[in-house]
C-alpha atoms as a printed R data frame, in Angstrom:
    type eleno elety resid chain resno      x       y       z
1   ATOM     1    CA   MET     A     1 44.131  35.798 -11.121
2   ATOM     2    CA   LEU     A     2 41.701  32.899 -11.212
3   ATOM     3    CA   LYS     A     3 44.379  30.586  -9.913
4   ATOM     4    CA   GLY     A     4 45.613  32.944  -7.225
5   ATOM     5    CA   LEU     A     5 44.928  32.663  -3.522
6   ATOM     6    CA   PRO     A     6 43.161  36.064  -3.181
7   ATOM     7    CA   PHE     A     7 40.496  34.970  -5.664
8   ATOM     8    CA   GLU     A     8 39.653  31.794  -3.756
9   ATOM     9    CA   LEU     A     9 39.671  33.519  -0.384
10  ATOM    10    CA   PHE     A    10 37.514  36.354  -1.763
11  ATOM    11    CA   ILE     A    11 34.891  33.911  -3.077
12  ATOM    12    CA   ALA     A    12 34.924  31.935   0.199
13  ATOM    13    CA   ARG     A    13 34.349  35.140   2.184
14  ATOM    14    CA   ARG     A    14 31.496  36.185  -0.113
15  ATOM    15    CA   TYR     A    15 29.844  32.783   0.248
16  ATOM    16    CA   LEU     A    16 29.983  33.047   4.042
17  ATOM    17    CA   SER     A    17 28.842  36.653   4.338
18  ATOM    18    CA   SER     A    18 26.320  36.966   1.496
19  ATOM    19    CA   ARG     A    19 22.573  36.786   2.002
20  ATOM    20    CA   ARG     A    20 21.395  33.416   0.829
21  ATOM    21    CA   LYS     A    21 18.153  32.155  -0.566
22  ATOM    22    CA   THR     A    22 17.944  29.748   2.309
23  ATOM    23    CA   GLY     A    23 18.294  31.569   5.607
24  ATOM    24    CA   PHE     A    24 18.598  28.189   7.317
25  ATOM    25    CA   ILE     A    25 22.141  27.818   5.924
26  ATOM    26    CA   ASN     A    26 23.230  31.074   7.536
27  ATOM    27    CA   THR     A    27 21.761  29.890  10.829
28  ATOM    28    CA   ILE     A    28 23.711  26.614  10.641
29  ATOM    29    CA   THR     A    29 26.888  28.578   9.869
30  ATOM    30    CA   TYR     A    30 26.438  30.703  12.977
31  ATOM    31    CA   ILE     A    31 25.677  27.587  15.019
32  ATOM    32    CA   SER     A    32 28.872  25.980  13.700
33  ATOM    33    CA   ILE     A    33 30.941  29.011  14.703
34  ATOM    34    CA   ALA     A    34 29.232  29.103  18.111
35  ATOM    35    CA   GLY     A    35 29.899  25.384  18.588
36  ATOM    36    CA   VAL     A    36 33.605  25.803  17.855
37  ATOM    37    CA   THR     A    37 33.724  28.866  20.143
38  ATOM    38    CA   ILE     A    38 32.030  27.079  23.040
39  ATOM    39    CA   GLY     A    39 34.179  23.949  22.624
40  ATOM    40    CA   VAL     A    40 37.449  25.883  22.511
41  ATOM    41    CA   ALA     A    41 36.489  28.120  25.459
42  ATOM    42    CA   ALA     A    42 35.344  25.128  27.531
43  ATOM    43    CA   LEU     A    43 38.566  23.238  26.801
44  ATOM    44    CA   ILE     A    44 40.770  26.162  27.770
45  ATOM    45    CA   ILE     A    45 38.828  26.874  30.968
46  ATOM    46    CA   VAL     A    46 38.730  23.237  32.092
47  ATOM    47    CA   LEU     A    47 42.401  22.594  31.289
48  ATOM    48    CA   SER     A    48 43.383  25.794  33.128
49  ATOM    49    CA   VAL     A    49 41.367  24.718  36.177
50  ATOM    50    CA   MET     A    50 42.961  21.254  36.057
51  ATOM    51    CA   ASN     A    51 46.386  22.916  35.867
52  ATOM    52    CA   GLY     A    52 45.432  25.046  38.859
53  ATOM    53    CA   PHE     A    53 44.377  22.057  40.932
54  ATOM    54    CA   GLU     A    54 47.534  20.153  39.969
55  ATOM    55    CA   SER     A    55 49.680  23.132  40.962
56  ATOM    56    CA   GLU     A    56 47.869  23.571  44.291
57  ATOM    57    CA   VAL     A    57 48.102  19.865  45.134
58  ATOM    58    CA   ARG     A    58 51.785  19.755  44.209
59  ATOM    59    CA   GLU     A    59 52.654  22.856  46.230
60  ATOM    60    CA   ARG     A    60 50.791  21.666  49.308
61  ATOM    61    CA   ILE     A    61 52.112  18.092  49.199
62  ATOM    62    CA   ILE     A    62 55.690  19.165  48.532
63  ATOM    63    CA   GLY     A    63 55.441  21.990  51.066
64  ATOM    64    CA   PHE     A    64 54.372  19.544  53.758
65  ATOM    65    CA   ASP     A    65 56.408  16.545  52.672
66  ATOM    66    CA   THR     A    66 59.823  16.880  51.019
67  ATOM    67    CA   HIS     A    67 61.605  17.237  47.682
68  ATOM    68    CA   ILE     A    68 63.857  14.189  48.144
69  ATOM    69    CA   ARG     A    69 63.675  11.379  50.676
70  ATOM    70    CA   LEU     A    70 66.914   9.497  51.338
71  ATOM    71    CA   ARG     A    71 66.735   6.092  53.020
72  ATOM    72    CA   THR     A    72 68.351   2.671  52.979
73  ATOM    73    CA   PHE     A    73 67.211  -0.272  50.902
74  ATOM    74    CA   HIS     A    74 64.498  -2.342  52.634
75  ATOM    75    CA   ASP     A    75 64.116   0.530  55.156
76  ATOM    76    CA   GLN     A    76 66.586  -0.979  57.600
77  ATOM    77    CA   GLY     A    77 67.322   2.373  59.206
78  ATOM    78    CA   MET     A    78 70.255   4.772  58.972
79  ATOM    79    CA   PRO     A    79 72.667   4.635  61.935
80  ATOM    80    CA   ASP     A    80 75.329   6.921  60.395
81  ATOM    81    CA   TYR     A    81 72.948   9.682  59.338
82  ATOM    82    CA   ARG     A    82 75.113  12.528  60.664
83  ATOM    83    CA   GLN     A    83 78.014  11.455  58.464
84  ATOM    84    CA   VAL     A    84 75.652  11.075  55.477
85  ATOM    85    CA   MET     A    85 74.342  14.602  56.065
86  ATOM    86    CA   GLN     A    86 77.878  15.970  55.912
87  ATOM    87    CA   THR     A    87 78.604  13.997  52.726
88  ATOM    88    CA   ILE     A    88 75.655  15.353  50.749
89  ATOM    89    CA   ARG     A    89 75.373  18.853  52.225
90  ATOM    90    CA   GLY     A    90 77.658  20.366  49.588
91  ATOM    91    CA   ILE     A    91 75.654  19.082  46.605
92  ATOM    92    CA   PRO     A    92 74.363  21.974  44.468
93  ATOM    93    CA   HIS     A    93 70.666  22.943  44.912
94  ATOM    94    CA   ILE     A    94 70.374  21.353  48.388
95  ATOM    95    CA   VAL     A    95 69.246  24.022  50.866
96  ATOM    96    CA   GLY     A    96 67.964  21.909  53.760
97  ATOM    97    CA   ILE     A    97 68.463  18.446  55.312
98  ATOM    98    CA   SER     A    98 66.601  16.971  58.260
99  ATOM    99    CA   PRO     A    99 66.573  13.456  59.777
100 ATOM   100    CA   TYR     A   100 63.238  11.739  60.271
101 ATOM   101    CA   ILE     A   101 61.648   8.615  61.722
102 ATOM   102    CA   TRP     A   102 58.505   7.318  60.015
103 ATOM   103    CA   GLU     A   103 56.517   4.578  61.743
104 ATOM   104    CA   LYS     A   104 52.923   3.484  62.289
105 ATOM   105    CA   GLY     A   105 51.321   3.591  65.697
106 ATOM   106    CA   LEU     A   106 48.076   3.587  67.645
107 ATOM   107    CA   LEU     A   107 47.040   6.785  69.416
108 ATOM   108    CA   ARG     A   108 44.651   6.562  72.356
109 ATOM   109    CA   SER     A   109 42.983   9.345  74.302
110 ATOM   110    CA   GLY     A   110 40.433   8.254  76.894
111 ATOM   111    CA   LYS     A   111 37.962   5.957  75.170
112 ATOM   112    CA   TYR     A   112 38.966   7.103  71.656
113 ATOM   113    CA   SER     A   113 41.767   5.581  69.594
114 ATOM   114    CA   ASP     A   114 42.918   5.477  65.987
115 ATOM   115    CA   GLY     A   115 45.856   4.432  63.823
116 ATOM   116    CA   ILE     A   116 48.338   7.165  62.965
117 ATOM   117    CA   ILE     A   117 51.594   7.766  61.160
118 ATOM   118    CA   LEU     A   118 54.035   9.048  63.741
119 ATOM   119    CA   LYS     A   119 56.884  11.115  62.406
120 ATOM   120    CA   GLY     A   120 59.917  11.776  64.546
121 ATOM   121    CA   THR     A   121 61.739  14.925  63.515
122 ATOM   122    CA   ASP     A   122 64.490  17.294  64.561
123 ATOM   123    CA   PRO     A   123 62.760  20.545  65.653
124 ATOM   124    CA   GLU     A   124 65.888  22.523  64.774
125 ATOM   125    CA   THR     A   125 65.968  21.468  61.101
126 ATOM   126    CA   LEU     A   126 62.323  20.612  60.314
127 ATOM   127    CA   GLY     A   127 61.638  24.144  59.073
128 ATOM   128    CA   GLU     A   128 64.402  23.713  56.468
129 ATOM   129    CA   VAL     A   129 62.562  20.896  54.673
130 ATOM   130    CA   SER     A   130 58.855  21.302  55.496
131 ATOM   131    CA   ASP     A   131 56.196  24.002  55.845
132 ATOM   132    CA   VAL     A   132 54.403  22.193  58.669
133 ATOM   133    CA   VAL     A   133 55.727  24.670  61.259
134 ATOM   134    CA   ARG     A   134 54.088  27.524  59.318
135 ATOM   135    CA   ASN     A   135 50.806  25.588  59.140
136 ATOM   136    CA   ILE     A   136 50.203  25.388  62.890
137 ATOM   137    CA   ASN     A   137 46.754  26.891  63.356
138 ATOM   138    CA   TYR     A   138 46.370  26.298  67.097
139 ATOM   139    CA   GLY     A   139 48.909  25.964  69.858
140 ATOM   140    CA   GLU     A   140 52.656  26.070  69.342
141 ATOM   141    CA   PHE     A   141 55.490  24.044  67.858
142 ATOM   142    CA   ASN     A   142 56.946  22.449  70.983
143 ATOM   143    CA   LEU     A   143 58.212  18.875  70.806
144 ATOM   144    CA   GLY     A   144 60.391  19.114  73.905
145 ATOM   145    CA   MET     A   145 59.535  18.150  77.474
146 ATOM   146    CA   VAL     A   146 56.390  19.841  78.764
147 ATOM   147    CA   GLY     A   147 55.552  20.182  82.424
148 ATOM   148    CA   GLN     A   148 52.218  19.239  83.999
149 ATOM   149    CA   ALA     A   149 50.430  20.543  87.071
150 ATOM   150    CA   GLU     A   150 50.343  16.972  88.324
151 ATOM   151    CA   GLY     A   151 52.594  14.195  87.120
152 ATOM   152    CA   PRO     A   152 55.951  13.986  85.341
153 ATOM   153    CA   ASP     A   153 57.081  16.083  82.397
154 ATOM   154    CA   LEU     A   154 56.134  14.527  79.040
155 ATOM   155    CA   PRO     A   155 57.349  15.132  75.455
156 ATOM   156    CA   GLY     A   156 55.146  17.295  73.237
157 ATOM   157    CA   ILE     A   157 53.267  16.076  70.168
158 ATOM   158    CA   LEU     A   158 51.941  18.030  67.181
159 ATOM   159    CA   ILE     A   159 48.759  16.534  65.685
160 ATOM   160    CA   GLY     A   160 46.821  17.009  62.452
161 ATOM   161    CA   SER     A   161 43.671  19.084  62.889
162 ATOM   162    CA   TYR     A   162 41.243  16.462  61.525
163 ATOM   163    CA   LEU     A   163 42.810  13.786  63.705
164 ATOM   164    CA   ALA     A   164 42.452  16.020  66.751
165 ATOM   165    CA   ASP     A   165 38.778  16.676  65.934
166 ATOM   166    CA   ARG     A   166 37.983  12.993  65.492
167 ATOM   167    CA   LEU     A   167 39.570  12.063  68.804
168 ATOM   168    CA   TYR     A   168 38.164  15.118  70.623
169 ATOM   169    CA   LEU     A   169 41.625  16.308  71.630
170 ATOM   170    CA   SER     A   170 42.423  19.638  73.258
171 ATOM   171    CA   LEU     A   171 45.694  21.414  73.940
172 ATOM   172    CA   GLY     A   172 47.348  19.978  77.034
173 ATOM   173    CA   ASP     A   173 45.644  16.589  76.763
174 ATOM   174    CA   VAL     A   174 47.778  13.560  77.497
175 ATOM   175    CA   VAL     A   175 47.705  10.901  74.764
176 ATOM   176    CA   THR     A   176 49.170   7.417  74.726
177 ATOM   177    CA   ILE     A   177 50.895   6.020  71.634
178 ATOM   178    CA   PHE     A   178 51.452   2.311  71.114
179 ATOM   179    CA   SER     A   179 54.207   1.224  68.771
180 ATOM   180    CA   LEU     A   180 53.122  -1.316  66.153
181 ATOM   181    CA   THR     A   181 56.690  -2.019  65.058
182 ATOM   182    CA   GLY     A   182 58.101  -5.421  65.910
183 ATOM   183    CA   VAL     A   183 54.897  -6.748  67.510
184 ATOM   184    CA   ARG     A   184 54.660 -10.350  66.283
185 ATOM   185    CA   SER     A   185 52.091 -11.787  68.677
186 ATOM   186    CA   MET     A   186 48.759 -10.689  70.041
187 ATOM   187    CA   PHE     A   187 50.050 -11.624  73.473
188 ATOM   188    CA   GLN     A   188 53.104  -9.358  73.186
189 ATOM   189    CA   MET     A   189 52.813  -5.977  74.884
190 ATOM   190    CA   PRO     A   190 53.811  -3.199  72.434
191 ATOM   191    CA   PRO     A   191 56.076  -0.349  73.542
192 ATOM   192    CA   VAL     A   192 54.042   2.547  74.952
193 ATOM   193    CA   GLN     A   193 54.779   6.223  75.552
194 ATOM   194    CA   GLN     A   194 52.724   9.202  76.676
195 ATOM   195    CA   PHE     A   195 52.791  12.673  75.095
196 ATOM   196    CA   ILE     A   196 51.186  16.070  75.700
197 ATOM   197    CA   VAL     A   197 49.340  17.750  72.823
198 ATOM   198    CA   THR     A   198 51.041  21.106  72.194
199 ATOM   199    CA   GLY     A   199 49.563  22.125  68.839
200 ATOM   200    CA   TYR     A   200 47.501  21.312  65.741
201 ATOM   201    CA   PHE     A   201 48.645  21.722  62.150
202 ATOM   202    CA   GLU     A   202 46.467  22.027  59.070
203 ATOM   203    CA   THR     A   203 47.886  21.607  55.567
204 ATOM   204    CA   GLY     A   204 44.544  21.404  53.768
205 ATOM   205    CA   MET     A   205 45.356  17.859  52.570
206 ATOM   206    CA   TYR     A   206 43.089  15.328  54.256
207 ATOM   207    CA   GLU     A   207 45.650  12.521  54.073
208 ATOM   208    CA   PHE     A   208 48.088  14.489  56.229
209 ATOM   209    CA   ASP     A   209 45.701  16.311  58.570
210 ATOM   210    CA   ASN     A   210 43.801  13.114  59.372
211 ATOM   211    CA   THR     A   211 46.745  10.762  59.887
212 ATOM   212    CA   TYR     A   212 50.031  12.426  60.786
213 ATOM   213    CA   ALA     A   213 51.480  13.389  64.157
214 ATOM   214    CA   TYR     A   214 54.930  14.826  64.948
215 ATOM   215    CA   VAL     A   215 57.223  14.125  67.889
216 ATOM   216    CA   SER     A   216 60.908  14.733  68.484
217 ATOM   217    CA   ILE     A   217 63.576  12.399  67.111
218 ATOM   218    CA   GLU     A   218 64.583  11.399  70.635
219 ATOM   219    CA   ALA     A   219 61.019  10.511  71.678
220 ATOM   220    CA   ALA     A   220 60.486   8.455  68.504
221 ATOM   221    CA   GLN     A   221 63.797   6.619  68.958
222 ATOM   222    CA   LYS     A   222 62.798   5.712  72.513
223 ATOM   223    CA   LEU     A   223 59.283   4.573  71.517
224 ATOM   224    CA   PHE     A   224 60.401   2.471  68.549
225 ATOM   225    CA   LYS     A   225 63.588   1.154  70.201
226 ATOM   226    CA   MET     A   226 65.812   2.630  67.475
227 ATOM   227    CA   GLU     A   227 68.691   3.783  69.737
228 ATOM   228    CA   ASP     A   228 70.657   6.398  67.695
229 ATOM   229    CA   MET     A   229 69.170   5.379  64.343
230 ATOM   230    CA   VAL     A   230 66.711   7.221  62.023
231 ATOM   231    CA   SER     A   231 64.571   6.092  59.098
232 ATOM   232    CA   GLY     A   232 66.255   8.469  56.676
233 ATOM   233    CA   LEU     A   233 66.838  12.065  55.635
234 ATOM   234    CA   GLU     A   234 64.482  14.610  54.083
235 ATOM   235    CA   ILE     A   235 66.040  17.044  51.632
236 ATOM   236    CA   ARG     A   236 64.749  20.424  50.381
237 ATOM   237    CA   LEU     A   237 66.019  21.957  47.113
238 ATOM   238    CA   ASP     A   238 66.055  25.507  45.811
239 ATOM   239    CA   ASP     A   239 64.440  24.171  42.613
240 ATOM   240    CA   LEU     A   240 62.229  21.105  42.954
241 ATOM   241    CA   TYR     A   241 62.592  20.343  39.225
242 ATOM   242    CA   LYS     A   242 66.302  19.663  39.812
243 ATOM   243    CA   ALA     A   243 65.368  16.658  41.973
244 ATOM   244    CA   ASN     A   244 66.395  13.999  39.435
245 ATOM   245    CA   GLN     A   245 69.756  15.699  38.883
246 ATOM   246    CA   VAL     A   246 70.420  15.850  42.642
247 ATOM   247    CA   VAL     A   247 69.350  12.219  43.143
248 ATOM   248    CA   LYS     A   248 71.936  11.106  40.564
249 ATOM   249    CA   GLU     A   249 74.651  13.001  42.421
250 ATOM   250    CA   ILE     A   250 73.536  11.513  45.759
251 ATOM   251    CA   ASP     A   251 73.653   8.014  44.274
252 ATOM   252    CA   ARG     A   252 77.135   8.731  42.913
253 ATOM   253    CA   ARG     A   253 78.433   9.920  46.287
254 ATOM   254    CA   LEU     A   254 76.763   7.358  48.549
255 ATOM   255    CA   GLY     A   255 75.979   4.265  46.498
256 ATOM   256    CA   TYR     A   256 74.656   1.108  48.167
257 ATOM   257    CA   PRO     A   257 72.842   0.696  50.598
258 ATOM   258    CA   TYR     A   258 71.294   4.147  50.151
259 ATOM   259    CA   THR     A   259 68.466   5.051  47.791
260 ATOM   260    CA   ALA     A   260 66.780   8.386  47.123
261 ATOM   261    CA   ASP     A   261 63.213   9.088  45.955
262 ATOM   262    CA   THR     A   262 62.099  12.377  44.395
263 ATOM   263    CA   TRP     A   263 58.839  14.165  45.209
264 ATOM   264    CA   PHE     A   264 57.390  12.775  41.980
265 ATOM   265    CA   ASP     A   265 58.417   9.190  42.852
266 ATOM   266    CA   LEU     A   266 56.766   9.505  46.255
267 ATOM   267    CA   ARG     A   267 53.417  10.613  44.710
268 ATOM   268    CA   ARG     A   268 53.684   9.069  41.249
269 ATOM   269    CA   ASN     A   269 50.169   7.581  41.275
270 ATOM   270    CA   LEU     A   270 48.557  10.864  42.300
271 ATOM   271    CA   PHE     A   271 50.258  12.961  39.627
272 ATOM   272    CA   ALA     A   272 49.653  10.257  36.993
273 ATOM   273    CA   TRP     A   273 45.949  10.267  37.911
274 ATOM   274    CA   ILE     A   274 45.798  14.051  37.528
275 ATOM   275    CA   GLN     A   275 47.354  13.826  34.061
276 ATOM   276    CA   ILE     A   276 44.979  11.036  33.014
277 ATOM   277    CA   GLU     A   277 42.007  13.058  34.218
278 ATOM   278    CA   LYS     A   278 43.257  16.110  32.338
279 ATOM   279    CA   TRP     A   279 43.545  14.182  29.063
280 ATOM   280    CA   ALA     A   280 40.168  12.532  29.629
281 ATOM   281    CA   MET     A   281 38.541  15.955  30.004
282 ATOM   282    CA   PHE     A   282 40.364  17.128  26.878
283 ATOM   283    CA   ILE     A   283 38.994  14.210  24.844
284 ATOM   284    CA   ILE     A   284 35.458  14.552  26.224
285 ATOM   285    CA   LEU     A   285 35.271  18.277  25.551
286 ATOM   286    CA   CYS     A   286 36.695  17.762  22.060
287 ATOM   287    CA   LEU     A   287 33.339  16.134  21.302
288 ATOM   288    CA   ILE     A   288 31.785  19.613  21.383
289 ATOM   289    CA   ILE     A   289 34.150  20.704  18.620
290 ATOM   290    CA   ILE     A   290 33.484  17.473  16.714
291 ATOM   291    CA   VAL     A   291 29.745  18.194  16.784
292 ATOM   292    CA   ALA     A   292 30.501  21.679  15.459
293 ATOM   293    CA   ALA     A   293 32.635  20.071  12.737
294 ATOM   294    CA   PHE     A   294 29.661  17.979  11.619
295 ATOM   295    CA   ASN     A   295 27.647  21.193  11.454
296 ATOM   296    CA   ILE     A   296 30.352  22.641   9.205
297 ATOM   297    CA   ILE     A   297 30.102  19.592   6.932
298 ATOM   298    CA   SER     A   298 26.337  19.892   6.616
299 ATOM   299    CA   THR     A   299 26.564  23.668   6.080
300 ATOM   300    CA   LEU     A   300 29.145  23.375   3.315
301 ATOM   301    CA   ILE     A   301 27.224  20.578   1.589
302 ATOM   302    CA   MET     A   302 24.136  22.806   1.526
303 ATOM   303    CA   VAL     A   303 26.267  25.705   0.236
304 ATOM   304    CA   VAL     A   304 27.536  23.453  -2.562
305 ATOM   305    CA   MET     A   305 23.947  22.554  -3.461
306 ATOM   306    CA   GLU     A   306 22.854  26.205  -3.385
307 ATOM   307    CA   LYS     A   307 25.878  27.476  -5.329
308 ATOM   308    CA   THR     A   308 25.979  24.701  -7.927
309 ATOM   309    CA   ARG     A   309 25.199  27.110 -10.806
310 ATOM   310    CA   GLU     A   310 27.838  29.596  -9.619
311 ATOM   311    CA   ILE     A   311 30.394  26.780  -9.375
312 ATOM   312    CA   GLY     A   312 29.558  25.775 -12.962
313 ATOM   313    CA   ILE     A   313 29.982  29.370 -14.127
314 ATOM   314    CA   LEU     A   314 33.336  29.676 -12.329
315 ATOM   315    CA   LYS     A   315 34.557  26.485 -13.952
316 ATOM   316    CA   SER     A   316 33.396  27.628 -17.417
317 ATOM   317    CA   MET     A   317 35.367  30.863 -16.857
318 ATOM   318    CA   GLY     A   318 38.551  28.889 -16.227
319 ATOM   319    CA   ALA     A   319 38.538  28.068 -12.524
320 ATOM   320    CA   THR     A   320 40.205  24.705 -11.932
321 ATOM   321    CA   SER     A   321 38.960  21.909  -9.672
322 ATOM   322    CA   ILE     A   322 41.797  22.746  -7.275
323 ATOM   323    CA   SER     A   323 40.599  26.355  -7.016
324 ATOM   324    CA   ILE     A   324 37.017  25.240  -6.335
325 ATOM   325    CA   ARG     A   325 38.289  22.833  -3.692
326 ATOM   326    CA   ARG     A   326 40.289  25.607  -2.060
327 ATOM   327    CA   ILE     A   327 37.234  27.886  -1.916
328 ATOM   328    CA   PHE     A   328 35.342  25.443   0.281
329 ATOM   329    CA   LEU     A   329 38.412  24.465   2.279
330 ATOM   330    CA   PHE     A   330 38.863  28.163   3.020
331 ATOM   331    CA   GLU     A   331 35.238  28.349   4.142
332 ATOM   332    CA   GLY     A   332 35.890  25.602   6.709
333 ATOM   333    CA   VAL     A   333 39.121  27.297   7.783
334 ATOM   334    CA   VAL     A   334 37.429  30.701   8.145
335 ATOM   335    CA   VAL     A   335 34.693  29.196  10.337
336 ATOM   336    CA   GLY     A   336 37.386  27.433  12.371
337 ATOM   337    CA   VAL     A   337 39.563  30.536  12.717
338 ATOM   338    CA   ILE     A   338 36.655  32.756  13.808
339 ATOM   339    CA   GLY     A   339 35.382  30.163  16.306
340 ATOM   340    CA   THR     A   340 38.858  29.300  17.609
341 ATOM   341    CA   ILE     A   341 40.018  32.891  18.114
342 ATOM   342    CA   THR     A   342 36.733  33.849  19.762
343 ATOM   343    CA   GLY     A   343 36.851  30.758  21.991
344 ATOM   344    CA   CYS     A   344 40.471  31.455  23.014
345 ATOM   345    CA   LEU     A   345 39.594  35.056  23.877
346 ATOM   346    CA   ILE     A   346 36.558  34.004  25.921
347 ATOM   347    CA   GLY     A   347 38.530  31.268  27.696
348 ATOM   348    CA   PHE     A   348 41.358  33.687  28.468
349 ATOM   349    CA   ALA     A   349 38.921  36.345  29.722
350 ATOM   350    CA   VAL     A   350 37.139  33.914  32.050
351 ATOM   351    CA   CYS     A   351 40.425  32.550  33.459
352 ATOM   352    CA   TRP     A   352 41.868  36.042  33.884
353 ATOM   353    CA   ALA     A   353 38.726  37.226  35.672
354 ATOM   354    CA   GLN     A   354 38.883  34.243  38.041
355 ATOM   355    CA   LEU     A   355 42.564  34.886  38.772
356 ATOM   356    CA   LYS     A   356 42.037  38.598  39.438
357 ATOM   357    CA   TYR     A   357 38.610  38.763  41.077
358 ATOM   358    CA   LYS     A   358 38.152  35.204  42.523
359 ATOM   359    CA   ILE     A   359 34.601  35.063  41.140
360 ATOM   360    CA   LEU     A   360 34.030  31.349  41.776
361 ATOM   361    CA   SER     A   361 34.567  30.224  45.359
362 ATOM   362    CA   LEU     A   362 34.762  26.762  46.895
363 ATOM   363    CA   PRO     A   363 33.633  25.584  50.339
364 ATOM   364    CA   GLY     A   364 36.777  25.671  52.439
365 ATOM   365    CA   ASP     A   365 35.547  22.874  54.710
366 ATOM   366    CA   VAL     A   366 35.232  20.493  51.740
367 ATOM   367    CA   TYR     A   367 38.178  21.499  49.560
368 ATOM   368    CA   PHE     A   368 41.660  22.525  50.643
369 ATOM   369    CA   ILE     A   369 41.281  25.929  48.944
370 ATOM   370    CA   ASN     A   370 38.654  28.669  49.060
371 ATOM   371    CA   THR     A   371 38.612  29.723  45.397
372 ATOM   372    CA   LEU     A   372 38.687  27.830  42.115
373 ATOM   373    CA   PRO     A   373 42.364  27.622  41.115
374 ATOM   374    CA   VAL     A   374 43.393  28.583  37.585
375 ATOM   375    CA   ARG     A   375 46.747  28.349  35.841
376 ATOM   376    CA   MET     A   376 46.907  29.188  32.156
377 ATOM   377    CA   GLU     A   377 49.522  27.394  30.060
378 ATOM   378    CA   PRO     A   378 50.448  28.711  26.572
379 ATOM   379    CA   LEU     A   379 50.934  25.120  25.384
380 ATOM   380    CA   ASP     A   380 47.302  24.325  26.246
381 ATOM   381    CA   PHE     A   381 46.081  27.310  24.230
382 ATOM   382    CA   LEU     A   382 48.228  26.233  21.284
383 ATOM   383    CA   SER     A   383 47.147  22.564  21.485
384 ATOM   384    CA   VAL     A   384 43.452  23.434  21.675
385 ATOM   385    CA   ALA     A   385 43.714  25.944  18.825
386 ATOM   386    CA   LEU     A   386 45.576  23.527  16.542
387 ATOM   387    CA   ALA     A   387 43.165  20.669  17.328
388 ATOM   388    CA   SER     A   388 40.177  22.926  16.611
389 ATOM   389    CA   LEU     A   389 41.587  24.233  13.312
390 ATOM   390    CA   ALA     A   390 42.541  20.719  12.212
391 ATOM   391    CA   LEU     A   391 39.017  19.403  12.869
392 ATOM   392    CA   CYS     A   392 37.440  22.333  11.020
393 ATOM   393    CA   LEU     A   393 39.770  21.835   8.063
394 ATOM   394    CA   LEU     A   394 39.029  18.107   7.937
395 ATOM   395    CA   SER     A   395 35.308  18.803   8.074
396 ATOM   396    CA   ALA     A   396 35.595  20.843   4.856
397 ATOM   397    CA   VAL     A   397 37.425  18.146   2.883
398 ATOM   398    CA   TYR     A   398 34.391  16.162   1.702
399 ATOM   399    CA   PRO     A   399 32.213  19.172   0.684
400 ATOM   400    CA   ALA     A   400 35.231  20.697  -1.080
401 ATOM   401    CA   HIS     A   401 35.877  17.483  -2.988
402 ATOM   402    CA   ARG     A   402 32.220  17.216  -3.935
403 ATOM   403    CA   ALA     A   403 32.184  20.785  -5.259
404 ATOM   404    CA   SER     A   404 35.409  20.298  -7.245
405 ATOM   405    CA   THR     A   405 34.042  17.245  -9.104
406 ATOM   406    CA   LEU     A   406 30.956  19.016 -10.482
407 ATOM   407    CA   GLU     A   407 30.819  19.148 -14.283
408 ATOM   408    CA   PRO     A   408 30.430  22.740 -15.581
409 ATOM   409    CA   VAL     A   409 27.610  22.042 -18.048
410 ATOM   410    CA   GLU     A   410 25.534  19.995 -15.602
411 ATOM   411    CA   ALA     A   411 26.184  22.530 -12.842
412 ATOM   412    CA   ILE     A   412 24.981  25.476 -14.950
413 ATOM   413    CA   ARG     A   413 21.776  23.583 -15.819
414 ATOM   414    CA   TYR     A   414 21.190  22.737 -12.124
415 ATOM   415    CA   GLU     A   415 18.041  24.235 -10.629
């Protein structure tokens, strides 16, 4: 029985729960458990919030942009885009295809002007690949010819809400767009075209709402002198995580000079930054658990000093050094298990409460969402729990080794 696991676990539990001569040791034990609990809960909450932000950013970017962007090498334009659309339309997982023109321009309204990204699109197929039509918060989606009380009919333009605010634009205003493509001299007059503002869109992403404007494919082709050519095709999938598989099939069917970029390729730096930030927060918050681990070390060392006589008696009764080592390793594990389980429960409760009741809100005019986003991942819970238990176990190694090397006779005589 002395060599069995129940004996060692029983002694470890008694050491942790018994009233000690030095109440300070009990206090340190509770502080150690609290430290592990706080560290684990903080890690789970922060990682869940980071997951929530990543999910929100991905959904909004992909909802506005596209899953796959097909273009030609060196962006030379795509004259045979209708034939290309027919070639790839039958590929599994593709649910929408729309041609686009993407160019830079200068928008002027009265005395105000600013650089923009002008996107020519097909109004009939834009809704198949983008959520921008559903994000119109003022006006209407009309890129066709719009009549005026005075003057000729002009094509409509859809403008980002922040861009409209900065340039003091209103519905029905006439704006002038200068093409910056192909202008090689300051003395060369760029192509110019006028449009009528028909609506504002708001995605919640500053980059889009402050820079982008939409016109029809025909108006963009006329402005940028592209004849019947487009910049490329935007493709929507039924499962965005099948993007790499679809890109391989597109490459197989089309080959050179076409190239396709997935949603991740288009925003690689952004998603990489989110992952780096997530791991940085994980490492920083692990310091809380590390501090708790040092508390465990100091607690167990003091327990060894207080229980030196008992350790000597156990050894004289036949307990081996391995059994003594296990007793104190179990003490570290018990502290870690209690703190980790409690921390996981607290972290889960806080995240669940935020998901259900939206307790913490965010200023909608600063962030693109109104409440703090949370997405719990089982892998995060498992990683945090394993890291916490490993640190607690490691923190018990030195005190356990010190206790196991005590000589029975000297330990019994210890005062």
